[in-house]
PDBQT receptor file of N, H, CA, C and O in Angstrom, charges set to zero:
ATOM      1  N   MET A   1     118.052  85.734 110.954  1.00  0.00    +0.000 N 
ATOM      2  CA  MET A   1     118.307  85.838 112.726  1.00  0.00    +0.000 C 
ATOM      3  C   MET A   1     118.856  86.459 112.646  1.00  0.00    +0.000 C 
ATOM      4  O   MET A   1     118.955  87.676 112.487  1.00  0.00    +0.000 OA
ATOM      5  N   ARG A   2     119.525  85.351 112.795  1.00  0.00    +0.000 N 
ATOM      6  H   ARG A   2     119.444  84.362 112.924  1.00  0.00    +0.000 HD
ATOM      7  CA  ARG A   2     122.003  85.607 113.968  1.00  0.00    +0.000 C 
ATOM      8  C   ARG A   2     122.184  86.034 112.708  1.00  0.00    +0.000 C 
ATOM      9  O   ARG A   2     121.440  86.989 112.935  1.00  0.00    +0.000 OA
ATOM     10  N   GLU A   3     122.455  86.184 111.715  1.00  0.00    +0.000 N 
ATOM     11  H   GLU A   3     123.059  85.409 111.530  1.00  0.00    +0.000 HD
ATOM     12  CA  GLU A   3     123.481  87.097 111.677  1.00  0.00    +0.000 C 
ATOM     13  C   GLU A   3     122.752  88.859 111.508  1.00  0.00    +0.000 C 
ATOM     14  O   GLU A   3     123.499  89.677 110.971  1.00  0.00    +0.000 OA
ATOM     15  N   LEU A   4     121.236  89.392 112.003  1.00  0.00    +0.000 N 
ATOM     16  H   LEU A   4     120.629  88.727 112.439  1.00  0.00    +0.000 HD
ATOM     17  CA  LEU A   4     121.268  89.909 111.818  1.00  0.00    +0.000 C 
ATOM     18  C   LEU A   4     120.779  90.854 113.666  1.00  0.00    +0.000 C 
ATOM     19  O   LEU A   4     120.313  91.976 113.865  1.00  0.00    +0.000 OA
ATOM     20  N   CYS A   5     121.095  89.958 114.457  1.00  0.00    +0.000 N 
ATOM     21  H   CYS A   5     121.474  89.046 114.295  1.00  0.00    +0.000 HD
ATOM     22  CA  CYS A   5     121.351  89.922 115.771  1.00  0.00    +0.000 C 
ATOM     23  C   CYS A   5     119.565  89.740 116.263  1.00  0.00    +0.000 C 
ATOM     24  O   CYS A   5     119.255  89.834 117.451  1.00  0.00    +0.000 OA
ATOM     25  N   PHE A   6     119.072  89.616 115.750  1.00  0.00    +0.000 N 
ATOM     26  H   PHE A   6     119.323  89.539 114.785  1.00  0.00    +0.000 HD
ATOM     27  CA  PHE A   6     117.527  89.700 116.915  1.00  0.00    +0.000 C 
ATOM     28  C   PHE A   6     117.300  88.577 117.477  1.00  0.00    +0.000 C 
ATOM     29  O   PHE A   6     117.521  87.386 117.254  1.00  0.00    +0.000 OA
ATOM     30  N   PRO A   7     116.721  89.327 118.396  1.00  0.00    +0.000 N 
ATOM     31  CA  PRO A   7     116.637  88.197 119.756  1.00  0.00    +0.000 C 
ATOM     32  C   PRO A   7     115.840  87.723 119.857  1.00  0.00    +0.000 C 
ATOM     33  O   PRO A   7     114.792  88.140 119.364  1.00  0.00    +0.000 OA
ATOM     34  N   GLU A   8     115.927  86.445 120.645  1.00  0.00    +0.000 N 
ATOM     35  H   GLU A   8     116.778  86.106 121.045  1.00  0.00    +0.000 HD
ATOM     36  CA  GLU A   8     115.140  84.949 120.708  1.00  0.00    +0.000 C 
ATOM     37  C   GLU A   8     113.489  85.029 120.277  1.00  0.00    +0.000 C 
ATOM     38  O   GLU A   8     112.841  84.537 119.353  1.00  0.00    +0.000 OA
ATOM     39  N   PHE A   9     113.195  85.793 121.285  1.00  0.00    +0.000 N 
ATOM     40  H   PHE A   9     113.721  86.192 122.036  1.00  0.00    +0.000 HD
ATOM     41  CA  PHE A   9     111.833  86.044 121.415  1.00  0.00    +0.000 C 
ATOM     42  C   PHE A   9     111.275  86.912 119.125  1.00  0.00    +0.000 C 
ATOM     43  O   PHE A   9     110.667  86.380 118.196  1.00  0.00    +0.000 OA
ATOM     44  N   TYR A  10     111.405  87.187 119.153  1.00  0.00    +0.000 N 
ATOM     45  H   TYR A  10     111.900  87.619 119.907  1.00  0.00    +0.000 HD
ATOM     46  CA  TYR A  10     111.228  88.203 117.153  1.00  0.00    +0.000 C 
ATOM     47  C   TYR A  10     110.844  87.327 117.352  1.00  0.00    +0.000 C 
ATOM     48  O   TYR A  10     111.166  86.382 118.073  1.00  0.00    +0.000 OA
ATOM     49  N   GLY A  11     109.308  87.749 116.074  1.00  0.00    +0.000 N 
ATOM     50  H   GLY A  11     109.047  88.517 115.488  1.00  0.00    +0.000 HD
ATOM     51  CA  GLY A  11     108.538  86.682 115.306  1.00  0.00    +0.000 C 
ATOM     52  C   GLY A  11     109.442  86.255 114.273  1.00  0.00    +0.000 C 
ATOM     53  O   GLY A  11     110.451  86.813 113.842  1.00  0.00    +0.000 OA
ATOM     54  N   MET A  12     108.749  84.849 113.860  1.00  0.00    +0.000 N 
ATOM     55  H   MET A  12     107.929  84.395 114.210  1.00  0.00    +0.000 HD
ATOM     56  CA  MET A  12     109.559  83.926 112.437  1.00  0.00    +0.000 C 
ATOM     57  C   MET A  12     109.516  83.862 111.622  1.00  0.00    +0.000 C 
ATOM     58  O   MET A  12     110.092  83.124 110.822  1.00  0.00    +0.000 OA
ATOM     59  N   ASN A  13     108.502  84.949 111.472  1.00  0.00    +0.000 N 
ATOM     60  H   ASN A  13     108.034  85.548 112.121  1.00  0.00    +0.000 HD
ATOM     61  CA  ASN A  13     108.310  86.720 109.328  1.00  0.00    +0.000 C 
ATOM     62  C   ASN A  13     108.789  87.148 109.150  1.00  0.00    +0.000 C 
ATOM     63  O   ASN A  13     109.713  87.541 109.862  1.00  0.00    +0.000 OA
ATOM     64  N   TRP A  14     108.486  87.534 107.666  1.00  0.00    +0.000 N 
ATOM     65  H   TRP A  14     107.736  87.215 107.088  1.00  0.00    +0.000 HD
ATOM     66  CA  TRP A  14     109.514  88.384 107.329  1.00  0.00    +0.000 C 
ATOM     67  C   TRP A  14     109.282  90.166 107.505  1.00  0.00    +0.000 C 
ATOM     68  O   TRP A  14     109.921  91.218 107.476  1.00  0.00    +0.000 OA
ATOM     69  N   ASP A  15     107.713  89.563 107.729  1.00  0.00    +0.000 N 
ATOM     70  H   ASP A  15     107.194  88.708 107.752  1.00  0.00    +0.000 HD
ATOM     71  CA  ASP A  15     106.936  91.496 108.621  1.00  0.00    +0.000 C 
ATOM     72  C   ASP A  15     107.883  91.884 109.683  1.00  0.00    +0.000 C 
ATOM     73  O   ASP A  15     108.268  93.050 109.762  1.00  0.00    +0.000 OA
ATOM     74  N   ALA A  16     108.381  90.739 110.715  1.00  0.00    +0.000 N 
ATOM     75  H   ALA A  16     108.067  89.792 110.650  1.00  0.00    +0.000 HD
ATOM     76  CA  ALA A  16     108.842  90.651 112.084  1.00  0.00    +0.000 C 
ATOM     77  C   ALA A  16     110.099  91.655 111.603  1.00  0.00    +0.000 C 
ATOM     78  O   ALA A  16     110.815  92.012 112.538  1.00  0.00    +0.000 OA
ATOM     79  N   ILE A  17     110.424  92.103 110.428  1.00  0.00    +0.000 N 
ATOM     80  H   ILE A  17     109.842  91.813 109.668  1.00  0.00    +0.000 HD
ATOM     81  CA  ILE A  17     112.035  93.415 110.022  1.00  0.00    +0.000 C 
ATOM     82  C   ILE A  17     111.378  94.117 110.476  1.00  0.00    +0.000 C 
ATOM     83  O   ILE A  17     112.141  94.588 111.320  1.00  0.00    +0.000 OA
ATOM     84  N   THR A  18     109.814  94.978 110.692  1.00  0.00    +0.000 N 
ATOM     85  H   THR A  18     109.195  94.595 110.006  1.00  0.00    +0.000 HD
ATOM     86  CA  THR A  18     110.154  95.927 110.591  1.00  0.00    +0.000 C 
ATOM     87  C   THR A  18     109.953  96.817 111.997  1.00  0.00    +0.000 C 
ATOM     88  O   THR A  18     110.064  98.014 112.261  1.00  0.00    +0.000 OA
ATOM     89  N   GLY A  19     109.680  95.892 112.590  1.00  0.00    +0.000 N 
ATOM     90  H   GLY A  19     109.589  94.919 112.375  1.00  0.00    +0.000 HD
ATOM     91  CA  GLY A  19     109.522  96.006 114.164  1.00  0.00    +0.000 C 
ATOM     92  C   GLY A  19     111.033  95.894 115.306  1.00  0.00    +0.000 C 
ATOM     93  O   GLY A  19     111.780  96.838 115.048  1.00  0.00    +0.000 OA
ATOM     94  N   LEU A  20     111.392  95.323 116.026  1.00  0.00    +0.000 N 
ATOM     95  H   LEU A  20     110.785  94.556 116.236  1.00  0.00    +0.000 HD
ATOM     96  CA  LEU A  20     112.878  96.235 117.436  1.00  0.00    +0.000 C 
ATOM     97  C   LEU A  20     113.354  96.164 117.810  1.00  0.00    +0.000 C 
ATOM     98  O   LEU A  20     113.664  96.282 118.996  1.00  0.00    +0.000 OA
ATOM     99  N   VAL A  21     114.209  95.562 115.771  1.00  0.00    +0.000 N 
ATOM    100  H   VAL A  21     113.957  95.466 114.808  1.00  0.00    +0.000 HD
ATOM    101  CA  VAL A  21     115.325  95.835 115.721  1.00  0.00    +0.000 C 
ATOM    102  C   VAL A  21     115.907  96.423 114.855  1.00  0.00    +0.000 C 
ATOM    103  O   VAL A  21     115.526  96.063 113.741  1.00  0.00    +0.000 OA
ATOM    104  N   SER A  22     116.797  97.301 114.842  1.00  0.00    +0.000 N 
ATOM    105  H   SER A  22     117.107  97.592 115.747  1.00  0.00    +0.000 HD
ATOM    106  CA  SER A  22     117.989  98.465 113.960  1.00  0.00    +0.000 C 
ATOM    107  C   SER A  22     118.528  97.174 112.884  1.00  0.00    +0.000 C 
ATOM    108  O   SER A  22     119.172  96.128 112.801  1.00  0.00    +0.000 OA
ATOM    109  N   ILE A  23     117.794  98.064 112.245  1.00  0.00    +0.000 N 
ATOM    110  H   ILE A  23     117.271  98.914 112.312  1.00  0.00    +0.000 HD
ATOM    111  CA  ILE A  23     118.203  97.405 111.016  1.00  0.00    +0.000 C 
ATOM    112  C   ILE A  23     119.421  97.976 110.691  1.00  0.00    +0.000 C 
ATOM    113  O   ILE A  23     119.489  98.985 111.392  1.00  0.00    +0.000 OA
ATOM    114  N   PRO A  24     120.922  97.844 109.678  1.00  0.00    +0.000 N 
ATOM    115  CA  PRO A  24     122.349  98.584 109.527  1.00  0.00    +0.000 C 
ATOM    116  C   PRO A  24     121.524  99.066 108.104  1.00  0.00    +0.000 C 
ATOM    117  O   PRO A  24     120.486  98.649 107.592  1.00  0.00    +0.000 OA
ATOM    118  N   GLU A  25     122.409 100.061 107.745  1.00  0.00    +0.000 N 
ATOM    119  H   GLU A  25     123.252 100.401 108.162  1.00  0.00    +0.000 HD
ATOM    120  CA  GLU A  25     121.392 101.248 107.061  1.00  0.00    +0.000 C 
ATOM    121  C   GLU A  25     121.797 100.766 105.136  1.00  0.00    +0.000 C 
ATOM    122  O   GLU A  25     121.384 101.325 104.120  1.00  0.00    +0.000 OA
ATOM    123  N   HIS A  26     122.744  99.533 105.272  1.00  0.00    +0.000 N 
ATOM    124  H   HIS A  26     123.079  99.079 106.098  1.00  0.00    +0.000 HD
ATOM    125  CA  HIS A  26     122.514  98.652 103.817  1.00  0.00    +0.000 C 
ATOM    126  C   HIS A  26     123.589  97.175 104.215  1.00  0.00    +0.000 C 
ATOM    127  O   HIS A  26     124.711  97.117 104.720  1.00  0.00    +0.000 OA
ATOM    128  N   VAL A  27     122.460  95.894 103.625  1.00  0.00    +0.000 N 
ATOM    129  H   VAL A  27     121.549  95.942 103.215  1.00  0.00    +0.000 HD
ATOM    130  CA  VAL A  27     122.209  94.957 103.548  1.00  0.00    +0.000 C 
ATOM    131  C   VAL A  27     123.394  94.056 102.618  1.00  0.00    +0.000 C 
ATOM    132  O   VAL A  27     123.979  94.763 101.797  1.00  0.00    +0.000 OA
ATOM    133  N   ARG A  28     123.784  92.709 102.643  1.00  0.00    +0.000 N 
ATOM    134  H   ARG A  28     123.309  92.134 103.310  1.00  0.00    +0.000 HD
ATOM    135  CA  ARG A  28     124.128  92.838 101.277  1.00  0.00    +0.000 C 
ATOM    136  C   ARG A  28     123.779  91.049 101.287  1.00  0.00    +0.000 C 
ATOM    137  O   ARG A  28     124.514  90.485 102.098  1.00  0.00    +0.000 OA
ATOM    138  N   PHE A  29     123.221  90.487 100.859  1.00  0.00    +0.000 N 
ATOM    139  H   PHE A  29     122.624  90.945 100.200  1.00  0.00    +0.000 HD
ATOM    140  CA  PHE A  29     122.645  88.965 101.015  1.00  0.00    +0.000 C 
ATOM    141  C   PHE A  29     124.048  87.993  99.780  1.00  0.00    +0.000 C 
ATOM    142  O   PHE A  29     123.757  87.969  98.584  1.00  0.00    +0.000 OA
ATOM    143  N   LEU A  30     124.870  87.577 100.049  1.00  0.00    +0.000 N 
ATOM    144  H   LEU A  30     125.107  87.597 101.020  1.00  0.00    +0.000 HD
ATOM    145  CA  LEU A  30     125.799  87.025  99.601  1.00  0.00    +0.000 C 
ATOM    146  C   LEU A  30     125.004  85.402  99.857  1.00  0.00    +0.000 C 
ATOM    147  O   LEU A  30     124.379  84.820 100.743  1.00  0.00    +0.000 OA
ATOM    148  N   GLY A  31     125.743  85.029  97.761  1.00  0.00    +0.000 N 
ATOM    149  H   GLY A  31     126.251  85.503  97.041  1.00  0.00    +0.000 HD
ATOM    150  CA  GLY A  31     124.007  83.808  97.203  1.00  0.00    +0.000 C 
ATOM    151  C   GLY A  31     122.164  83.951  97.564  1.00  0.00    +0.000 C 
ATOM    152  O   GLY A  31     121.189  83.241  97.809  1.00  0.00    +0.000 OA
ATOM    153  N   TRP A  32     122.563  85.428  97.381  1.00  0.00    +0.000 N 
ATOM    154  H   TRP A  32     123.355  86.005  97.182  1.00  0.00    +0.000 HD
ATOM    155  CA  TRP A  32     121.057  85.341  97.150  1.00  0.00    +0.000 C 
ATOM    156  C   TRP A  32     120.075  84.124  95.723  1.00  0.00    +0.000 C 
ATOM    157  O   TRP A  32     119.062  83.439  95.861  1.00  0.00    +0.000 OA
ATOM    158  N   ASP A  33     120.692  84.272  94.882  1.00  0.00    +0.000 N 
ATOM    159  H   ASP A  33     121.515  84.829  94.770  1.00  0.00    +0.000 HD
ATOM    160  CA  ASP A  33     120.038  82.924  93.294  1.00  0.00    +0.000 C 
ATOM    161  C   ASP A  33     120.149  82.092  94.812  1.00  0.00    +0.000 C 
ATOM    162  O   ASP A  33     119.367  82.510  95.666  1.00  0.00    +0.000 OA
ATOM    163  N   GLN A  34     121.221  80.743  95.289  1.00  0.00    +0.000 N 
ATOM    164  H   GLN A  34     121.856  80.404  94.595  1.00  0.00    +0.000 HD
ATOM    165  CA  GLN A  34     121.020  79.893  95.756  1.00  0.00    +0.000 C 
ATOM    166  C   GLN A  34     119.479  79.802  96.719  1.00  0.00    +0.000 C 
ATOM    167  O   GLN A  34     118.487  79.079  96.636  1.00  0.00    +0.000 OA
ATOM    168  N   LEU A  35     119.996  81.245  97.893  1.00  0.00    +0.000 N 
ATOM    169  H   LEU A  35     120.803  81.832  97.961  1.00  0.00    +0.000 HD
ATOM    170  CA  LEU A  35     118.337  80.536  98.692  1.00  0.00    +0.000 C 
ATOM    171  C   LEU A  35     116.274  81.440  97.204  1.00  0.00    +0.000 C 
ATOM    172  O   LEU A  35     115.049  81.407  97.317  1.00  0.00    +0.000 OA
ATOM    173  N   ALA A  36     116.730  81.695  96.737  1.00  0.00    +0.000 N 
ATOM    174  H   ALA A  36     117.725  81.722  96.645  1.00  0.00    +0.000 HD
ATOM    175  CA  ALA A  36     115.249  82.137  95.771  1.00  0.00    +0.000 C 
ATOM    176  C   ALA A  36     115.140  80.996  95.072  1.00  0.00    +0.000 C 
ATOM    177  O   ALA A  36     113.984  80.733  94.739  1.00  0.00    +0.000 OA
ATOM    178  N   ALA A  37     116.407  79.829  94.567  1.00  0.00    +0.000 N 
ATOM    179  H   ALA A  37     117.346  80.043  94.837  1.00  0.00    +0.000 HD
ATOM    180  CA  ALA A  37     116.861  78.795  93.403  1.00  0.00    +0.000 C 
ATOM    181  C   ALA A  37     115.890  78.123  94.836  1.00  0.00    +0.000 C 
ATOM    182  O   ALA A  37     114.752  78.558  95.017  1.00  0.00    +0.000 OA
ATOM    183  N   GLY A  38     116.396  77.204  95.643  1.00  0.00    +0.000 N 
ATOM    184  H   GLY A  38     117.319  76.851  95.496  1.00  0.00    +0.000 HD
ATOM    185  CA  GLY A  38     116.060  76.645  97.215  1.00  0.00    +0.000 C 
ATOM    186  C   GLY A  38     114.332  77.001  97.553  1.00  0.00    +0.000 C 
ATOM    187  O   GLY A  38     113.387  76.214  97.506  1.00  0.00    +0.000 OA
ATOM    188  N   VAL A  39     114.331  77.946  97.776  1.00  0.00    +0.000 N 
ATOM    189  H   VAL A  39     115.099  78.585  97.814  1.00  0.00    +0.000 HD
ATOM    190  CA  VAL A  39     113.589  78.994  98.567  1.00  0.00    +0.000 C 
ATOM    191  C   VAL A  39     112.673  79.760  97.822  1.00  0.00    +0.000 C 
ATOM    192  O   VAL A  39     112.187  80.532  98.648  1.00  0.00    +0.000 OA
ATOM    193  N   PRO A  40     112.024  80.040  96.412  1.00  0.00    +0.000 N 
ATOM    194  CA  PRO A  40     111.854  80.852  96.032  1.00  0.00    +0.000 C 
ATOM    195  C   PRO A  40     110.670  81.701  96.231  1.00  0.00    +0.000 C 
ATOM    196  O   PRO A  40     110.532  82.805  95.703  1.00  0.00    +0.000 OA
ATOM    197  N   ARG A  41     109.783  81.114  97.052  1.00  0.00    +0.000 N 
ATOM    198  H   ARG A  41     109.895  80.218  97.482  1.00  0.00    +0.000 HD
ATOM    199  CA  ARG A  41     108.549  81.711  97.663  1.00  0.00    +0.000 C 
ATOM    200  C   ARG A  41     108.673  82.622  98.950  1.00  0.00    +0.000 C 
ATOM    201  O   ARG A  41     107.765  83.401  99.240  1.00  0.00    +0.000 OA
ATOM    202  N   GLY A  42     110.214  82.466  99.979  1.00  0.00    +0.000 N 
ATOM    203  H   GLY A  42     110.951  81.833  99.743  1.00  0.00    +0.000 HD
ATOM    204  CA  GLY A  42     110.469  82.752 100.848  1.00  0.00    +0.000 C 
ATOM    205  C   GLY A  42     111.581  83.761 100.564  1.00  0.00    +0.000 C 
ATOM    206  O   GLY A  42     111.571  84.809 101.211  1.00  0.00    +0.000 OA
ATOM    207  N   ALA A  43     112.561  83.541  99.635  1.00  0.00    +0.000 N 
ATOM    208  H   ALA A  43     112.569  82.690  99.109  1.00  0.00    +0.000 HD
ATOM    209  CA  ALA A  43     113.014  84.408  98.954  1.00  0.00    +0.000 C 
ATOM    210  C   ALA A  43     112.457  86.050  98.685  1.00  0.00    +0.000 C 
ATOM    211  O   ALA A  43     112.804  87.097  99.231  1.00  0.00    +0.000 OA
ATOM    212  N   ALA A  44     111.169  85.704  97.306  1.00  0.00    +0.000 N 
ATOM    213  H   ALA A  44     110.887  84.853  96.862  1.00  0.00    +0.000 HD
ATOM    214  CA  ALA A  44     110.199  86.621  97.189  1.00  0.00    +0.000 C 
ATOM    215  C   ALA A  44     109.617  87.668  98.734  1.00  0.00    +0.000 C 
ATOM    216  O   ALA A  44     109.661  88.893  98.849  1.00  0.00    +0.000 OA
ATOM    217  N   MET A  45     109.032  86.483  99.888  1.00  0.00    +0.000 N 
ATOM    218  H   MET A  45     108.996  85.489  99.795  1.00  0.00    +0.000 HD
ATOM    219  CA  MET A  45     108.700  87.398 100.875  1.00  0.00    +0.000 C 
ATOM    220  C   MET A  45     110.244  88.176 101.405  1.00  0.00    +0.000 C 
ATOM    221  O   MET A  45     110.202  89.146 102.161  1.00  0.00    +0.000 OA
ATOM    222  N   LEU A  46     111.281  87.730 101.010  1.00  0.00    +0.000 N 
ATOM    223  H   LEU A  46     111.315  86.942 100.396  1.00  0.00    +0.000 HD
ATOM    224  CA  LEU A  46     111.835  88.593 101.626  1.00  0.00    +0.000 C 
ATOM    225  C   LEU A  46     112.270  90.273 101.422  1.00  0.00    +0.000 C 
ATOM    226  O   LEU A  46     112.366  91.194 102.233  1.00  0.00    +0.000 OA
ATOM    227  N   ARG A  47     112.432  90.209 100.264  1.00  0.00    +0.000 N 
ATOM    228  H   ARG A  47     112.353  89.461  99.605  1.00  0.00    +0.000 HD
ATOM    229  CA  ARG A  47     112.514  90.635  98.676  1.00  0.00    +0.000 C 
ATOM    230  C   ARG A  47     111.066  91.811  99.254  1.00  0.00    +0.000 C 
ATOM    231  O   ARG A  47     111.112  92.950  99.720  1.00  0.00    +0.000 OA
ATOM    232  N   ARG A  48     110.506  91.372  99.110  1.00  0.00    +0.000 N 
ATOM    233  H   ARG A  48     110.468  90.447  98.732  1.00  0.00    +0.000 HD
ATOM    234  CA  ARG A  48     109.202  91.793  99.351  1.00  0.00    +0.000 C 
ATOM    235  C   ARG A  48     108.642  93.091 100.543  1.00  0.00    +0.000 C 
ATOM    236  O   ARG A  48     107.898  94.043 100.776  1.00  0.00    +0.000 OA
ATOM    237  N   ALA A  49     109.619  92.253 100.963  1.00  0.00    +0.000 N 
ATOM    238  H   ALA A  49     110.223  91.479 100.773  1.00  0.00    +0.000 HD
ATOM    239  CA  ALA A  49     109.433  93.201 103.061  1.00  0.00    +0.000 C 
ATOM    240  C   ALA A  49     110.548  94.051 102.984  1.00  0.00    +0.000 C 
ATOM    241  O   ALA A  49     110.478  95.116 103.597  1.00  0.00    +0.000 OA
ATOM    242  N   LEU A  50     111.530  93.793 102.371  1.00  0.00    +0.000 N 
ATOM    243  H   LEU A  50     111.587  92.927 101.874  1.00  0.00    +0.000 HD
ATOM    244  CA  LEU A  50     111.905  95.040 102.117  1.00  0.00    +0.000 C 
ATOM    245  C   LEU A  50     112.306  95.995 101.695  1.00  0.00    +0.000 C 
ATOM    246  O   LEU A  50     112.560  97.114 102.140  1.00  0.00    +0.000 OA
ATOM    247  N   ASP A  51     112.414  95.091  99.979  1.00  0.00    +0.000 N 
ATOM    248  H   ASP A  51     112.208  94.182  99.618  1.00  0.00    +0.000 HD
ATOM    249  CA  ASP A  51     111.283  96.828  98.980  1.00  0.00    +0.000 C 
ATOM    250  C   ASP A  51     109.989  97.619 100.324  1.00  0.00    +0.000 C 
ATOM    251  O   ASP A  51     109.870  98.834 100.479  1.00  0.00    +0.000 OA
ATOM    252  N   ASP A  52     109.233  96.619 101.069  1.00  0.00    +0.000 N 
ATOM    253  H   ASP A  52     109.330  95.631 100.944  1.00  0.00    +0.000 HD
ATOM    254  CA  ASP A  52     108.257  97.970 101.544  1.00  0.00    +0.000 C 
ATOM    255  C   ASP A  52     108.871  98.189 103.363  1.00  0.00    +0.000 C 
ATOM    256  O   ASP A  52     107.997  98.875 103.895  1.00  0.00    +0.000 OA
ATOM    257  N   TYR A  53     109.516  98.004 103.977  1.00  0.00    +0.000 N 
ATOM    258  H   TYR A  53     110.225  97.447 103.545  1.00  0.00    +0.000 HD
ATOM    259  CA  TYR A  53     110.817  98.873 104.929  1.00  0.00    +0.000 C 
ATOM    260  C   TYR A  53     111.865 100.366 104.715  1.00  0.00    +0.000 C 
ATOM    261  O   TYR A  53     112.193 101.313 105.430  1.00  0.00    +0.000 OA
ATOM    262  N   GLN A  54     112.158  99.876 103.176  1.00  0.00    +0.000 N 
ATOM    263  H   GLN A  54     111.891  99.107 102.596  1.00  0.00    +0.000 HD
ATOM    264  CA  GLN A  54     112.474 101.169 102.262  1.00  0.00    +0.000 C 
ATOM    265  C   GLN A  54     111.973 102.908 101.824  1.00  0.00    +0.000 C 
ATOM    266  O   GLN A  54     112.241 104.109 101.873  1.00  0.00    +0.000 OA
ATOM    267  N   VAL A  55     110.683 101.425 101.216  1.00  0.00    +0.000 N 
ATOM    268  H   VAL A  55     110.465 100.449 101.177  1.00  0.00    +0.000 HD
ATOM    269  CA  VAL A  55     109.067 102.672 101.310  1.00  0.00    +0.000 C 
ATOM    270  C   VAL A  55     109.264 103.076 102.647  1.00  0.00    +0.000 C 
ATOM    271  O   VAL A  55     109.967 104.024 102.996  1.00  0.00    +0.000 OA
ATOM    272  N   ALA A  56     108.535 102.225 103.482  1.00  0.00    +0.000 N 
ATOM    273  H   ALA A  56     107.965 101.455 103.199  1.00  0.00    +0.000 HD
ATOM    274  CA  ALA A  56     108.036 103.428 104.758  1.00  0.00    +0.000 C 
ATOM    275  C   ALA A  56     108.519 104.090 106.041  1.00  0.00    +0.000 C 
ATOM    276  O   ALA A  56     108.031 105.009 106.699  1.00  0.00    +0.000 OA
ATOM    277  N   TYR A  57     110.043 103.079 106.274  1.00  0.00    +0.000 N 
ATOM    278  H   TYR A  57     110.440 102.333 105.740  1.00  0.00    +0.000 HD
ATOM    279  CA  TYR A  57     111.239 103.892 106.922  1.00  0.00    +0.000 C 
ATOM    280  C   TYR A  57     111.955 104.131 107.123  1.00  0.00    +0.000 C 
ATOM    281  O   TYR A  57     112.445 104.616 108.143  1.00  0.00    +0.000 OA
ATOM    282  N   ARG A  58     112.489 103.732 105.686  1.00  0.00    +0.000 N 
ATOM    283  H   ARG A  58     112.091 103.338 104.858  1.00  0.00    +0.000 HD
ATOM    284  CA  ARG A  58     114.380 104.327 105.285  1.00  0.00    +0.000 C 
ATOM    285  C   ARG A  58     114.644 104.531 104.600  1.00  0.00    +0.000 C 
ATOM    286  O   ARG A  58     115.778 104.137 104.330  1.00  0.00    +0.000 OA
ATOM    287  N   PRO A  59     113.904 105.364 103.568  1.00  0.00    +0.000 N 
ATOM    288  CA  PRO A  59     114.700 105.619 101.484  1.00  0.00    +0.000 C 
ATOM    289  C   PRO A  59     115.910 105.436 101.492  1.00  0.00    +0.000 C 
ATOM    290  O   PRO A  59     116.346 104.360 101.082  1.00  0.00    +0.000 OA
ATOM    291  N   GLN A  60     116.676 106.325 101.910  1.00  0.00    +0.000 N 
ATOM    292  H   GLN A  60     116.321 107.199 102.244  1.00  0.00    +0.000 HD
ATOM    293  CA  GLN A  60     118.613 104.715 102.591  1.00  0.00    +0.000 C 
ATOM    294  C   GLN A  60     118.659 104.371 102.801  1.00  0.00    +0.000 C 
ATOM    295  O   GLN A  60     119.671 104.155 103.468  1.00  0.00    +0.000 OA
ATOM    296  N   PHE A  61     117.317 103.251 102.678  1.00  0.00    +0.000 N 
ATOM    297  H   PHE A  61     116.495 103.427 102.136  1.00  0.00    +0.000 HD
ATOM    298  CA  PHE A  61     118.193 101.874 102.742  1.00  0.00    +0.000 C 
ATOM    299  C   PHE A  61     118.592 101.987 101.745  1.00  0.00    +0.000 C 
ATOM    300  O   PHE A  61     118.560 102.894 100.913  1.00  0.00    +0.000 OA
ATOM    301  N   VAL A  62     119.570  99.728 101.833  1.00  0.00    +0.000 N 
ATOM    302  H   VAL A  62     119.596  98.991 102.509  1.00  0.00    +0.000 HD
ATOM    303  CA  VAL A  62     120.061  98.812 100.206  1.00  0.00    +0.000 C 
ATOM    304  C   VAL A  62     120.324  98.179 101.675  1.00  0.00    +0.000 C 
ATOM    305  O   VAL A  62     120.754  98.120 102.827  1.00  0.00    +0.000 OA
ATOM    306  N   ALA A  63     119.385  97.605 100.057  1.00  0.00    +0.000 N 
ATOM    307  H   ALA A  63     119.036  97.653  99.121  1.00  0.00    +0.000 HD
ATOM    308  CA  ALA A  63     119.103  95.662  99.911  1.00  0.00    +0.000 C 
ATOM    309  C   ALA A  63     119.828  95.888  98.868  1.00  0.00    +0.000 C 
ATOM    310  O   ALA A  63     119.423  96.637  97.978  1.00  0.00    +0.000 OA
ATOM    311  N   GLU A  64     121.499  95.028  98.790  1.00  0.00    +0.000 N 
ATOM    312  H   GLU A  64     121.828  94.419  99.512  1.00  0.00    +0.000 HD
ATOM    313  CA  GLU A  64     121.580  94.783  97.675  1.00  0.00    +0.000 C 
ATOM    314  C   GLU A  64     122.481  92.934  97.933  1.00  0.00    +0.000 C 
ATOM    315  O   GLU A  64     123.227  92.330  98.704  1.00  0.00    +0.000 OA
ATOM    316  N   TYR A  65     121.592  92.748  96.468  1.00  0.00    +0.000 N 
ATOM    317  H   TYR A  65     120.986  93.239  95.842  1.00  0.00    +0.000 HD
ATOM    318  CA  TYR A  65     121.121  90.482  95.762  1.00  0.00    +0.000 C 
ATOM    319  C   TYR A  65     122.620  89.837  95.296  1.00  0.00    +0.000 C 
ATOM    320  O   TYR A  65     122.500  89.617  94.091  1.00  0.00    +0.000 OA
ATOM    321  N   ALA A  66     123.711  89.519  95.646  1.00  0.00    +0.000 N 
ATOM    322  H   ALA A  66     123.809  89.698  96.625  1.00  0.00    +0.000 HD
ATOM    323  CA  ALA A  66     124.673  89.077  94.986  1.00  0.00    +0.000 C 
ATOM    324  C   ALA A  66     124.491  87.695  95.482  1.00  0.00    +0.000 C 
ATOM    325  O   ALA A  66     125.245  86.799  95.103  1.00  0.00    +0.000 OA
TER     326      ALA A  66
């Protein structure tokens, strides 16, 4: 929420990324392995939400997991 400048009222769920905010064309997640190890379900849900966002709204969108 903080890094992508989501507004305070924005939903606290991964599906919320497809709504009111502007997502950059390329998003790079640093420390993805640590996130996936520490919060595996949340990391999987985020990745799935971003994949769905790309397919449904922006084929040119790139999410990099480093």
